[in-house]
C-alpha positions as CSV (number, residue, x, y, z in Angstrom):
1,M,0.0,-0.1,-0.4
2,E,1.7,3.5,-1.1
3,S,2.3,6.6,1.7
4,D,0.3,9.7,1.2
5,T,2.9,11.3,2.9
6,E,6.1,12.4,0.9
7,P,9.6,11.6,2.4
8,K,10.5,15.2,4.3
9,K,13.2,16.6,2.7
10,V,16.9,17.5,4.7
11,E,18.6,20.8,3.6
12,L,22.2,20.5,5.0
13,G,24.1,23.9,5.3
14,I,27.8,25.0,5.0
15,L,27.9,23.7,8.7
16,D,26.7,20.0,8.0
17,L,29.5,19.6,5.5
18,P,32.9,17.4,6.4
19,T,35.4,19.4,8.1
20,E,38.1,18.9,5.6
21,I,35.2,20.3,2.5
22,I,34.8,23.6,5.0
23,I,38.5,24.3,5.4
24,S,39.2,23.3,1.9
25,L,36.5,26.2,1.0
26,L,37.6,29.0,3.6
27,A,41.3,28.7,2.4
28,D,39.8,29.9,-1.6
29,L,38.4,32.7,0.5
30,D,40.0,36.3,0.6
31,I,41.6,37.1,3.8
32,A,39.4,39.9,4.5
33,T,36.0,37.3,4.1
34,L,37.7,34.8,5.7
35,M,37.9,37.2,8.8
36,R,34.7,38.3,8.4
37,C,33.9,34.3,8.7
38,K,35.5,33.8,12.2
39,L,32.4,36.2,13.6
40,V,30.4,34.0,12.5
41,C,29.9,31.5,14.9
42,R,32.0,29.8,17.5
43,F,32.2,26.9,15.0
44,L,33.8,28.6,12.2
45,L,36.2,30.2,14.2
46,N,37.5,27.7,16.1
47,I,38.2,25.7,12.3
48,I,40.4,28.6,11.9
49,Q,41.8,29.3,14.9
50,E,43.0,25.5,14.8
51,T,43.5,25.2,11.2
52,T,47.2,25.9,10.5
53,I,47.3,26.8,6.6
54,L,44.3,29.4,7.5
55,T,46.0,30.9,10.6
56,Y,49.2,31.6,8.3
57,A,47.3,33.1,5.8
58,I,45.7,35.5,8.0
59,E,48.7,36.4,9.6
60,L,50.9,36.9,6.4
61,A,48.0,39.5,5.7
62,V,48.5,41.3,9.0
63,S,52.2,41.2,8.6
64,G,52.3,42.5,4.8
65,Q,53.9,39.8,3.5
66,Q,53.0,37.0,0.8
67,D,54.2,33.2,1.0
68,G,57.4,32.2,-1.3
69,V,56.6,29.5,-3.7
70,S,60.2,28.4,-3.9
71,S,60.0,27.4,0.1
72,K,59.7,24.0,0.4
73,L,59.1,24.2,4.1
74,P,55.8,23.2,5.9
75,V,53.5,25.7,7.0
76,T,54.0,25.2,10.5
77,E,57.3,25.7,10.6
78,K,56.6,29.0,8.0
79,L,54.1,29.7,10.5
80,T,56.5,29.7,13.5
81,L,59.0,32.1,11.8
82,L,57.0,34.5,10.4
83,R,55.6,34.6,14.1
84,N,59.3,35.1,15.4
85,R,59.8,37.3,12.8
86,Q,57.5,39.7,13.7
87,S,57.6,39.9,17.2
88,C,61.0,40.9,16.8
89,W,60.4,43.3,14.3
90,N,58.0,44.7,16.6
91,V,60.7,45.6,19.5
92,L,63.3,46.2,16.8
93,K,65.3,42.8,18.7
94,W,67.6,41.8,15.9
95,S,69.8,38.2,15.9
96,S,73.1,39.6,15.0
97,Q,74.8,42.7,14.0
98,T,77.7,42.6,11.5
99,Q,79.6,45.6,9.9
100,Y,80.9,46.1,6.5
101,P,83.7,48.5,5.5
102,M,82.9,51.1,3.2
103,Q,84.9,51.0,-0.3
104,N,85.2,54.4,-1.0
105,H,84.9,57.5,1.6
106,G,81.5,58.6,2.0
107,G,80.3,55.3,-0.2
108,G,80.8,56.0,-3.3
109,L,79.2,54.2,-6.4
110,W,76.7,51.8,-3.8
111,E,73.2,50.0,-4.0
112,L,71.0,48.4,-2.1
113,F,67.7,46.3,-3.3
114,G,66.7,43.3,-2.5
115,D,68.6,42.3,0.7
116,V,71.3,42.8,-1.2
117,L,74.5,45.8,-0.7
118,A,76.8,46.8,-3.2
119,Q,79.8,48.8,-3.9
120,H,81.6,50.0,-7.3
121,R,85.4,49.5,-6.2
122,H,88.4,51.9,-7.1
123,D,89.7,49.1,-9.4
124,K,86.4,49.3,-11.5
125,S,84.8,46.1,-9.6
126,F,81.6,46.0,-7.6
127,I,81.3,43.5,-4.4
128,F,77.7,42.0,-3.3
129,V,76.6,40.9,0.0
130,Q,73.8,38.8,0.2
131,L,72.8,40.3,3.5
132,P,71.6,37.5,6.1
133,G,68.2,36.8,7.0
134,Y,68.0,35.0,10.5
135,H,64.1,34.2,10.5
136,R,63.7,33.4,6.8
137,G,66.6,31.2,6.9
138,I,68.7,33.3,4.6
139,P,72.5,32.8,4.7
140,E,75.0,36.0,4.0
141,R,76.8,35.4,0.9
142,Q,79.5,37.9,-1.0
143,W,80.8,37.6,-4.3
144,V,82.7,40.0,-6.9
145,V,82.5,40.8,-10.4
146,K,84.7,42.9,-12.6
147,P,82.5,43.8,-16.0
148,E,83.9,45.3,-19.0
149,V,82.7,48.9,-18.6
150,P,85.1,51.3,-19.1
151,D,83.8,54.5,-17.1
152,V,80.9,53.5,-14.4
153,R,78.8,56.6,-13.8
154,D,75.9,55.1,-11.9
155,F,74.4,51.2,-11.7
156,T,71.4,49.8,-9.6
157,M,70.0,45.8,-9.7
158,E,67.7,43.4,-9.6
159,P,68.2,40.2,-7.6
160,S,65.7,37.9,-8.4
161,Q,66.2,38.7,-12.3
162,D,70.6,38.2,-11.8
163,L,70.8,41.5,-13.4
164,L,73.0,44.4,-13.1
165,V,72.3,47.5,-14.8
166,I,75.2,50.0,-15.3
167,L,75.5,53.7,-17.0
168,E,78.4,54.0,-18.5
169,T,79.9,58.0,-18.4
170,P,78.1,59.9,-20.6
171,R,80.3,60.6,-23.9
172,R,79.6,63.7,-25.7
173,T,79.5,63.9,-29.5
174,A,79.8,66.1,-32.4
175,R,75.6,66.0,-32.9
176,R,74.4,65.9,-29.1
177,S,76.0,66.7,-25.6
178,G,74.9,63.2,-23.5
179,Y,75.5,60.0,-24.9
180,H,74.1,57.2,-22.3
181,R,75.0,53.5,-22.9
182,I,72.9,51.6,-20.4
183,H,74.5,48.3,-20.1
184,L,73.0,44.8,-19.1
185,Q,74.7,42.4,-17.4
186,K,74.4,39.0,-14.9
187,L,74.4,40.2,-11.3
188,S,76.1,37.1,-10.8
189,T,79.2,37.2,-13.4
190,G,78.9,40.5,-15.4
191,A,78.7,39.5,-18.6
192,K,75.9,40.2,-20.7
193,H,72.6,38.9,-19.8
194,P,71.1,36.3,-21.5
195,L,67.5,37.8,-22.1
196,A,68.3,40.7,-23.8
197,S,67.8,40.0,-27.1
198,H,69.7,42.8,-28.5
199,S,73.6,43.8,-27.9
200,G,72.7,44.0,-23.9
201,V,73.6,47.9,-24.3
202,I,70.7,50.7,-25.0
203,E,72.4,53.7,-26.6
204,H,70.4,57.2,-24.9
205,F,71.0,60.8,-26.5
206,S,70.3,63.9,-24.6
207,S,70.1,67.3,-25.5
208,A,71.8,68.5,-22.0
209,P,74.2,67.7,-19.2
210,H,73.1,65.9,-16.4
211,T,74.6,65.9,-13.2
212,S,73.1,62.8,-11.3
213,F,71.2,59.8,-12.1
214,L,68.4,57.6,-10.9
215,I,68.1,54.0,-12.2
216,Q,65.0,51.9,-11.6
217,V,64.3,48.3,-12.5
218,S,60.8,47.0,-11.8
219,S,60.0,43.6,-13.5
220,E,60.5,44.0,-17.2
221,Y,60.9,47.8,-17.0
222,I,64.1,50.0,-16.4
223,G,63.7,53.8,-15.5
224,I,66.0,56.8,-15.5
225,F,66.1,60.1,-14.2
226,F,68.0,62.5,-16.0
227,N,68.1,65.4,-13.3
228,A,70.3,68.0,-14.9
229,N,70.4,70.4,-11.6
230,L,71.7,73.3,-14.2
231,N,69.8,76.7,-14.2
232,F,69.8,76.4,-18.0
233,A,69.3,72.3,-18.8
234,T,66.3,70.0,-18.3
235,N,65.2,67.2,-16.7
236,E,64.5,63.9,-18.2
237,F,62.9,60.7,-17.6
238,A,62.2,57.3,-19.8
239,V,61.4,53.8,-19.2
240,W,62.9,51.0,-21.3
241,E,61.8,47.4,-21.6
242,W,65.1,46.2,-20.9
243,K,64.9,42.4,-22.6
244,T,63.6,43.9,-25.8
245,G,65.8,47.7,-25.5
246,Q,62.5,49.5,-27.2
247,R,61.7,52.7,-25.2
248,K,58.3,53.2,-23.9
249,L,58.6,56.6,-22.0
250,H,60.1,60.0,-22.6
251,L,59.2,62.6,-20.6
252,M,61.3,66.0,-20.8
253,G,60.5,69.3,-18.6
254,D,62.0,71.0,-15.4
255,E,58.6,70.3,-13.7
256,F,59.9,66.8,-12.8
257,R,61.4,66.6,-9.6
258,S,62.0,62.8,-8.7
259,S,60.5,59.3,-10.3
260,C,59.3,56.2,-8.6
261,F,57.6,52.9,-10.1
262,L,54.2,52.9,-8.9
263,S,53.0,49.6,-10.4
264,D,54.2,47.8,-13.3
265,K,52.0,50.4,-16.0
266,H,52.6,53.5,-14.0
267,I,54.9,55.8,-12.9
268,L,55.0,58.4,-9.9
269,L,56.5,61.8,-9.9
270,L,57.4,64.2,-8.1
271,L,57.0,68.0,-9.8
272,A,57.2,70.9,-8.6
273,S,56.2,74.1,-10.9
274,S,55.8,77.6,-10.7
275,S,51.8,79.0,-11.2
276,N,51.7,82.3,-12.4
277,A,48.4,82.7,-10.5
278,D,50.2,83.2,-7.2
279,G,53.0,85.4,-8.5
280,G,55.6,82.1,-9.4
281,Q,54.6,80.3,-6.0
282,T,56.0,76.8,-6.2
283,E,53.2,74.1,-6.4
284,V,54.3,70.4,-4.9
285,D,52.3,67.7,-6.4
286,L,52.4,64.0,-7.1
287,F,51.8,62.9,-10.6
288,V,50.4,59.6,-12.4
289,V,51.4,58.6,-15.7
290,D,50.4,55.6,-17.2
291,F,53.1,55.4,-19.5
292,E,51.7,51.5,-21.4
293,Q,49.5,53.7,-22.9
294,E,51.4,57.3,-23.3
295,G,53.6,56.1,-25.9
296,S,57.7,56.5,-26.8
297,E,58.2,59.8,-28.5
298,T,58.9,62.8,-26.4
299,K,56.8,64.7,-24.7
300,S,56.2,67.5,-21.8
301,L,53.8,67.9,-18.8
302,M,51.2,68.9,-21.0
303,D,51.5,66.3,-23.9
304,I,50.5,63.7,-21.4
305,Q,47.1,61.8,-22.1
306,Y,47.1,59.2,-19.4
307,G,48.1,60.9,-16.3
308,L,46.9,62.2,-13.0
309,R,48.2,64.7,-10.8
310,F,47.4,64.4,-7.1
311,A,47.2,67.6,-5.4
312,L,49.4,68.7,-2.2
313,P,48.7,71.2,0.4
314,R,49.9,74.9,-1.0
315,F,52.6,76.6,0.8
316,K,52.4,80.3,1.9
317,Q,53.6,82.7,0.1
318,S,57.1,82.6,1.8
319,V,58.1,79.5,1.8
320,V,60.7,78.0,-0.9
321,P,60.7,74.5,-1.8
322,F,64.0,73.7,-3.1
323,K,65.0,69.3,-2.8
324,F,62.5,66.9,-3.6
325,A,62.7,63.1,-3.9
326,V,60.2,60.0,-4.0
327,R,60.9,56.6,-3.2
328,S,59.5,53.3,-2.7
329,D,61.2,49.7,-2.1
330,P,61.0,47.3,-3.1
331,S,59.4,47.4,-6.7
332,P,55.8,47.0,-7.2
333,S,56.0,43.3,-8.5
334,W,59.6,42.2,-7.3
335,N,59.9,38.7,-5.8
336,P,63.0,37.2,-4.1
337,H,65.3,35.1,-6.0
338,P,64.0,31.4,-6.3
339,D,67.3,30.2,-5.2
340,I,66.8,31.5,-2.2
341,K,64.2,30.1,-1.3
342,A,62.6,32.3,1.1
343,P,59.4,30.9,3.1
344,F,57.5,34.9,2.6
345,H,58.6,38.2,1.4
346,V,56.8,41.7,1.5
347,A,53.2,41.4,-0.4
348,H,53.3,43.1,-3.3
349,T,50.4,45.0,-1.7
350,A,52.2,46.4,1.0
351,K,54.0,49.6,0.4
352,I,54.1,53.3,1.0
353,F,55.6,55.9,-0.9
354,I,58.4,58.7,0.7
355,A,57.9,62.2,-0.8
356,S,60.8,63.9,1.0
357,L,60.5,67.7,0.2
358,W,63.2,70.3,1.9
359,I,61.4,74.0,2.7
360,Q,63.0,76.9,3.6
361,E,61.6,79.9,5.3
362,H,63.9,81.4,7.7
363,F,65.0,78.2,8.8
364,I,65.3,74.7,6.2
365,H,62.5,71.9,7.5
366,H,62.4,68.6,6.4
367,L,58.7,67.1,5.4
368,A,57.4,63.9,5.0
369,L,54.8,62.8,3.0
370,V,53.2,59.2,3.5
371,V,51.2,57.8,1.0
372,P,50.1,54.0,0.9
373,Q,50.5,52.3,-3.0
374,S,46.3,51.9,-2.3
375,T,45.8,55.1,-1.8
376,L,47.2,55.9,-5.6
377,L,46.1,52.5,-7.5
378,S,42.3,53.2,-6.4
379,R,42.0,56.7,-8.6
380,L,43.3,55.4,-11.5
381,N,40.0,55.8,-13.4
382,L,40.6,59.5,-13.1
383,L,43.5,59.3,-15.4
384,G,43.6,61.9,-18.4
385,A,45.0,64.4,-20.7
386,M,46.7,67.1,-18.9
387,T,45.4,69.7,-20.9
388,N,41.8,69.0,-18.9
389,N,43.7,69.2,-16.0
390,P,43.0,66.3,-14.5
391,K,43.8,67.0,-10.9
392,L,42.5,65.0,-7.2
393,A,42.2,67.7,-4.6
394,W,44.0,67.5,-1.6
395,K,40.8,67.2,0.9
396,D,39.8,64.4,-1.3
397,W,43.0,61.9,-0.7
398,G,45.2,63.5,1.7
399,P,43.8,64.2,5.3
400,T,42.2,61.1,5.9
401,E,44.5,58.9,3.6
402,S,48.6,60.1,3.7
403,R,50.7,61.1,6.6
404,L,52.6,64.6,6.7
405,M,54.7,65.0,9.3
406,K,58.5,67.2,9.8
407,L,61.5,65.4,10.2
408,P,64.4,65.8,12.5
409,M,66.6,68.1,11.1
410,E,70.0,66.7,12.3
411,N,70.3,64.5,9.5
412,R,70.9,66.4,6.1
413,S,72.1,63.1,4.4
414,F,68.7,61.9,4.1
415,D,68.2,61.8,0.4
416,I,71.6,60.7,0.0
417,W,70.8,57.1,2.0
418,A,67.8,57.2,-0.1
419,C,66.3,53.6,1.1
420,Y,64.7,54.4,4.0
421,V,61.2,52.8,2.9
422,H,61.0,48.9,2.7
423,G,57.7,47.9,2.4
424,T,55.5,49.6,4.9
425,K,58.8,50.4,7.1
426,F,59.9,53.9,7.3
427,V,62.8,54.2,9.5
428,V,64.4,57.4,10.9
429,P,67.4,58.4,12.7
430,E,67.8,61.1,16.0
431,R,71.1,62.4,17.5
432,S,70.1,64.5,19.8
433,F,70.2,66.0,23.4
434,R,67.7,63.0,24.4
435,S,70.2,60.6,22.8
436,R,72.5,58.6,24.6
437,A,76.1,60.0,24.9
438,N,78.2,58.0,21.6
439,S,74.0,56.8,20.9
440,T,72.0,56.8,17.9
441,T,68.6,56.1,18.1
442,I,66.6,54.4,15.9
443,H,63.1,54.9,14.9
444,L,60.8,53.0,12.9
445,L,57.5,54.0,11.7
446,D,55.6,50.9,10.0
447,F,52.6,51.9,8.6
448,N,50.5,48.6,7.9
449,Q,47.1,49.2,8.4
450,K,45.9,45.3,9.2
451,A,49.1,45.4,11.7
452,L,48.0,48.5,13.3
453,R,44.3,48.1,13.9
454,N,45.1,45.1,15.7
455,G,47.4,47.4,17.8
456,V,44.8,49.6,18.9
457,F,42.4,46.7,19.0
458,R,44.9,44.9,21.9
459,D,46.1,48.8,23.3
460,D,49.0,48.3,22.6
461,G,51.2,51.4,23.9
462,L,48.1,53.3,22.1
463,Q,48.6,57.5,21.7
464,T,45.6,59.5,21.4
465,D,47.4,63.5,21.9
466,V,47.2,65.6,18.5
467,I,50.7,65.8,17.4
468,S,52.3,68.1,14.9
469,D,55.2,66.4,13.6
470,M,57.3,63.5,14.2
471,D,58.1,64.6,17.9
472,S,60.6,62.1,19.5
473,S,59.8,63.3,22.8
474,L,56.5,61.3,22.9
475,I,58.3,58.0,22.8
476,Y,60.3,56.4,25.4
477,Y,63.2,54.7,24.2
478,N,62.8,50.9,23.7
479,S,59.2,51.1,23.9
480,S,56.6,51.5,20.6
481,L,53.1,53.3,20.5
482,C,50.3,53.4,17.9
483,V,49.5,56.7,16.6
484,I,46.4,57.5,15.9
485,A,45.6,60.9,16.3
486,S,46.2,63.4,13.2
487,T,49.1,65.5,12.4
488,I,48.3,69.2,11.9
489,F,50.2,72.1,10.9
490,R,48.3,75.2,11.4
491,A,47.2,77.6,9.0
492,G,50.6,80.3,8.3
493,D,53.2,78.4,9.6
494,L,54.1,76.3,6.4
495,F,50.8,76.1,4.4
496,R,48.3,78.7,3.8
497,E,45.6,76.6,5.2
498,E,45.9,74.2,8.4
499,V,46.4,70.5,7.1
500,S,45.3,67.9,9.0
501,T,46.8,63.7,7.7
502,R,46.0,60.9,10.4
503,L,47.2,57.6,8.3
504,G,47.8,55.4,11.3
505,Y,51.4,54.2,12.2
506,R,53.1,51.8,14.9
507,W,55.9,53.8,16.0
508,I,58.9,52.0,17.6
509,A,62.4,53.4,19.2
510,K,66.2,52.0,19.7
511,P,69.1,53.8,20.6
512,I,72.3,51.7,19.6
513,A,76.0,53.1,21.0
514,L,78.2,54.0,18.1
515,R,81.0,56.8,18.0
516,E,80.7,60.4,17.2
517,G,79.5,61.5,13.5
518,S,77.0,61.7,10.9
519,N,74.5,58.7,11.1
520,S,71.8,57.9,8.6
521,L,69.4,54.7,8.5
522,M,68.2,52.6,5.6
523,C,65.9,49.4,6.0
524,S,65.8,46.1,3.5
525,E,63.7,43.5,3.8
526,D,65.6,41.8,7.1
527,S,68.1,44.7,8.0
528,V,68.3,48.1,9.1
529,I,71.4,49.1,8.1
530,L,73.2,51.9,9.9
531,V,75.4,54.5,7.9
532,Q,78.5,56.1,9.3
533,D,79.5,58.2,6.5
534,E,82.2,59.9,8.7
535,G,85.7,59.1,10.7
536,D,85.2,55.2,10.5
537,C,83.4,54.5,7.4
538,S,81.1,51.9,7.2
539,Y,78.0,50.0,6.9
540,H,76.3,48.5,10.7
541,V,73.8,45.8,9.6
542,Y,71.5,44.7,12.2
543,S,69.4,41.3,11.0
544,F,66.3,39.9,12.1
């Protein structure tokens, strides 16, 4: 006899699935969604907290790191290394200290990139040091190469691609002022780089003499800023695809003052131009250009079709800006060399840019504007032609998404030793009456917003007072605090109107004993490097 009633349908939810399947589903989520899942119920919270691969993914994101695909270490070991490393960085507790002598007095030609310190010696050879990384299992290594380049004017490197870029001292020809030869060689041997499909030398003619150069590599591209630094000459900036030698961008104009790669197709420039409406007052802006879209022909500022100016606060009439730099390390999509087998490394999205501005009004002041990469990339839909004046007003981005601060003035060589930023970390030295005798204080400012929110949640030395600059009296030695209050410049002090910025950061300070002299700080993935460029000239490397 048939039943008149149908069997009841049982609906299963995600929590009724086997635990292994739930973990697999959670592992496919982005970090923001995974974190929200922890708030759904205690069951999901326990699964996430008790599953190593999920915990590792979260802690990577919070620490501004990403997994090293070339490392074969188990996830449990990577998680332990990551936690130990972060706890040491949080209190500036390094694992080793090494001193490397300067090969030339005052530094000569040098470079720091990808945890490799390079120096050019008097015998025209290069000495390279792979700096150690204790918590990432990276040993120290040194090697020397002597490329066949007649006269080295400047150089840079990209260890993950085994690339050494050498700018030969410019020659003068009957036709042009400067005949530049850019050599593409192997970092390991000094031989021609095999991925360069041309002769291994890129040639560039310049119409004006240049006194300094800034060379940077990002993935497939080389960017060179040609700084004229002369009243009758013009600054230049060019980007090449180094494997083919094809030029992608060429800008000329006195408005261009410094450059840095923002992404694999965008460049960030610092502009300083006179405003006729304000009687010749210098306006300073950040400027993003899409060099893939722009084309290789020589252009001025007003010829650009895919650009966007980020307006900075306007100085009052009596203030004169006179020195400019913009900096960020490492390059946008940088990964360590596979041979290093790094268990993790700085994430591509965890980057800040530092715009360093020196100004004068009776006295000299040093300002630093800190801007996250995400702030700039999120506005790329506004790129347009300069003739249409696409400019983003300061009030629409700066107050909430940047931090403008006044830096200590005792370090006049700040922009000479320009590797003061890595990922979201920014290092500043202090040698003042507050410092102990024969010591320099390391100030590390970490603008990692995820880690900051964790610190605020735990009340890790929360600072709530309003501050007007990086006032070192606010922090004790061997301590840290979370700064979430605004930095305020009152109207009429340096700027026309009040300038308030509140991008938060964790601030850590630690004194180190050294001889008297001028000291600068640099920062890499695993090290803080204190530079003594007077007396006993050397690099003091404090490795984590």
